[in-house]
N, C-alpha and C positions, 0 to 999 in steps of 0.2 A: 470336601467333595460334595457336589450336588447330584442327587439321584432323580432321574425323570420317572414319573409314575405314569404308566400306560392306563388307559381307561379300564381295561380288563382287570387291573389290580384293584381299582376302586370299586368296580362292580362286585368282584369277589369279596372285598372287605365289607361291603354294605348290604349284601344280600346273602341268603343261605346257600352256600355252595360247598363242595367238597373241601376246598382249600381255605375257607373263610377263617377258621381259627388260626391257622398257620400265618396267613397274611396279616390278620389283626395283630398277632404277637410280633411279627416282623415290623409292622408300622409303629407299634407302641415303643419299640426299642430305638426309634429314630427321633431326631429333633426336627421340628418344622423347618429349620434353616437348611436342612440337607435335602429337602424334598421339593420337587417342582412338577408342575403339570402344564400342558399346552392349553391355549385359549379354547381349543376345540373340545376339551374334555367335557365341558358342561353339555354341549350338543350331543356328543357321542354317548355320554352317560344316560341322558334322557332317552335317546334312541334305544340303547341296550335295555333299559328298564321297560320301555314300551313294548319291545319284542317279548320280554319275559312275561309281561302282562297279557299280551295277545295269545301267547302259547300256554297260558295258565300256570306258569312257573312261580308267579307271585300274585298276590291280591292287590287291589287298589291301595289299601292302607299301607302295605309294605312299600309300594312305589313312593307314596307320599313321605313315609318315614325315611327312606333312603335318600 
């Protein structure tokens, strides 16, 4: 079975949010063959991180690392 990952899952996994640890643990338990993302995820992910940067939820270095 293939699982589709929404952009919000990746944002939470790669930034410091309330659910970050839980999502990272969930992802770690999966194999890459079972995960899929849309072609739009890169654009949506970049947009989400830009919003976090503008609202001072993250710093520039955190955006680059993510």
